[in-house]
C-alpha atoms as one frame of an Amber mdcrd trajectory, in Angstrom:
protein
  72.909  86.536 207.134  76.356  87.852 209.078  75.940  88.476 212.235  79.787
  89.033 213.069  79.269  93.026 212.349  75.932  92.923 214.992  76.545  94.648
 218.818  75.971  92.610 221.442  72.930  94.245 222.314  71.892  93.615 218.439
  72.241  90.233 218.667  70.717  90.165 221.959  67.509  92.319 220.599  67.419
  89.707 217.567  67.529  86.362 220.352  64.175  88.177 222.058  62.950  88.064
 218.518  63.413  84.529 218.205  66.380  84.506 215.901  68.633  81.808 217.897
  71.820  81.836 215.227  71.940  85.120 216.520  72.334  84.190 219.944  74.945
  81.339 219.033  77.079  84.522 217.919  76.738  85.776 221.622  77.952  82.217
 222.848  80.974  82.401 220.770  81.619  86.313 221.933  81.775  85.696 225.368
  81.882  81.910 226.880  85.639  81.898 226.748  85.748  84.954 228.604  83.439
  83.665 231.227  85.309  80.427 231.161  88.456  82.745 232.395  86.387  84.825
 235.045  85.263  81.758 236.845  89.263  80.183 236.317  90.403  83.525 237.944
  87.345  83.041 240.950  89.640  80.165 241.374  86.800  77.480 240.220  88.699
  75.618 238.530  88.440  74.024 235.032  85.544  71.829 235.394  83.684  74.357
 237.900  84.608  77.272 235.344  82.992  74.978 232.644  79.989  74.185 234.699
  79.294  77.764 235.977  80.358  79.324 232.661  77.538  76.960 230.807  74.743
  78.351 234.214  75.253  81.836 233.302  74.534  81.352 229.418  71.228  79.095
 230.533  70.599  81.637 232.889  70.754  84.273 230.147  68.773  82.105 227.927
  65.975  81.576 230.465  65.474  85.612 229.666  63.565  85.317 226.871  60.602
  83.297 228.464  60.701  86.378 231.291  60.280  89.712 229.585  60.987  91.359
 233.435  64.670  89.810 233.718  65.531  90.387 229.920  68.543  92.722 229.035
  67.446  95.774 228.098  69.731  98.763 227.005  67.255 101.272 228.134  68.259
 100.586 231.654  71.820 102.261 231.124  74.198  99.027 230.882  76.065  97.183
 227.965  74.972  94.159 227.601  78.587  93.145 228.581  78.148  94.430 232.232
  74.512  92.908 232.146  75.794  89.540 231.543  78.980  89.665 233.863  76.328
  90.867 236.458  74.594  87.454 236.063  77.936  85.361 236.307  79.639  87.353
 239.426  75.818  87.004 241.305  76.336  83.355 239.984  79.736  83.180 241.445
  78.787  84.933 244.956  75.568  81.956 245.273  78.093  79.410 244.752  80.651
  80.699 247.350  78.224  81.032 249.985  76.951  77.390 249.503  80.274  76.231
 249.875  80.574  78.177 253.551  77.359  76.908 254.267  78.890  73.310 253.551
  81.974  73.866 256.204  84.161  74.694 252.755  86.852  77.342 253.781  86.721
  80.221 251.046  87.158  83.960 252.221  85.333  86.545 250.364  85.864  89.763
 252.020  82.926  92.616 251.967  83.222  94.460 249.474  82.577  97.905 251.323
  86.051  98.737 253.018  87.953 101.825 253.199  89.622 103.474 250.642  93.688
 103.032 250.471  96.554 104.874 248.572  97.524 103.028 245.109  99.004 103.624
 242.230  98.267 103.904 238.630  96.760 100.911 236.509  99.736  98.532 235.373
  97.535  98.219 231.921 100.563  99.196 230.166 102.365  95.483 231.333  99.822
  93.793 229.354 100.993  92.703 226.619  99.961  94.008 222.846  98.634  92.419
 220.389 100.088  90.506 217.856 103.361  90.765 218.942 107.062  90.139 217.831
 108.393  86.400 218.142 110.731  88.002 220.841 107.691  89.562 222.864 105.812
  86.849 222.677 108.453  84.698 224.566 108.052  87.379 227.148 104.575  88.001
 227.000 103.851  84.285 228.463 106.358  85.016 231.311 104.398  87.827 232.029
 101.125  86.342 231.384 102.241  83.595 233.728 103.246  86.448 236.576 100.224
  88.040 235.922  98.185  85.370 236.993 100.440  84.292 239.588 100.353  87.749
 241.385  96.142  87.278 240.811  96.382  84.012 243.026  98.193  86.180 245.544
  95.355  88.868 245.632  92.865  89.180 248.266  89.407  87.597 246.984  87.579
  90.990 246.368  90.352  92.574 244.459  90.998  89.035 242.585  87.597  89.368
 241.459  87.633  92.831 240.553  90.752  92.696 238.642  88.937  89.436 236.692
  86.345  91.218 235.664  88.340  94.183 234.227  90.634  91.947 232.143  87.687
  89.730 230.769  86.046  93.382 229.414  89.558  93.913 227.752  89.905  96.664
 230.357  87.284  98.585 229.330  84.471  98.482 232.171  84.254 101.903 233.591
  83.899 102.015 237.761  80.299 102.509 237.176  79.837  99.751 235.579  81.946
  97.693 237.696  79.956  98.960 240.852  76.294  97.948 239.263  78.049  94.539
 238.965  79.337  94.439 242.534  76.480  95.921 243.841  78.340  98.813 245.859
  78.583 102.522 245.489  80.921 103.764 242.565  83.374 105.349 245.100  83.884
 101.620 246.731  84.314 100.153 243.298  86.905 103.131 242.540  88.897 101.842
 246.066  88.676  98.174 245.576  90.116  98.499 241.998  92.533 101.144 242.741
  93.811  98.815 245.704  93.731  95.811 243.405  95.774  97.765 240.750  98.305
  98.713 243.400  99.159  95.213 244.698  99.550  93.555 241.165 101.824  96.099
 240.557 103.730  95.534 243.442 103.715  92.124 242.843 104.798  92.551 239.330
 107.814  94.959 240.751 109.194  91.905 242.500 109.133  89.555 239.851 111.051
  91.678 237.979 108.434  93.547 235.923 108.685  97.216 236.105
């Protein structure tokens, strides 16, 4: 049986019905994205690897705890549910580091709105570029990485969530993951886009 054509929601349902091969497909779909998310959160390669595996384990554990299982009827996509788990693990880790005296700044998300600009999606390279575009793509990706590193924590995490879901995350989904209101999620993401655009323009990308 092929699982590649199945939706995430169908795969997790099959896993709950004791089909482990369905979960393997989910694992391969998301393990790289989870690693990138945690890397963008400045956990480093090993930290990102460990946290990605922890997230997968948390998902697997829901199989034996019906009240914690993913349910499409609650209105969230599997992707949103998965990154909600990842985000909460990240916050817990940051809080533990703070208690240990490790200096990590993780600003409160409930902030006043600030004027921003339109998103910078058009600057992200398209799929299957030409050799010339591929060279430019590598430089742009490096520029995007450097600009993300310069963002405040809340904006960097918001952008990371947006990127790792292919720019398809809706503001209501981001709000659900971050545990804030939709207007706050909108303000944080808009400011993140604004700061990214300004940074990229400073590097010659317009």
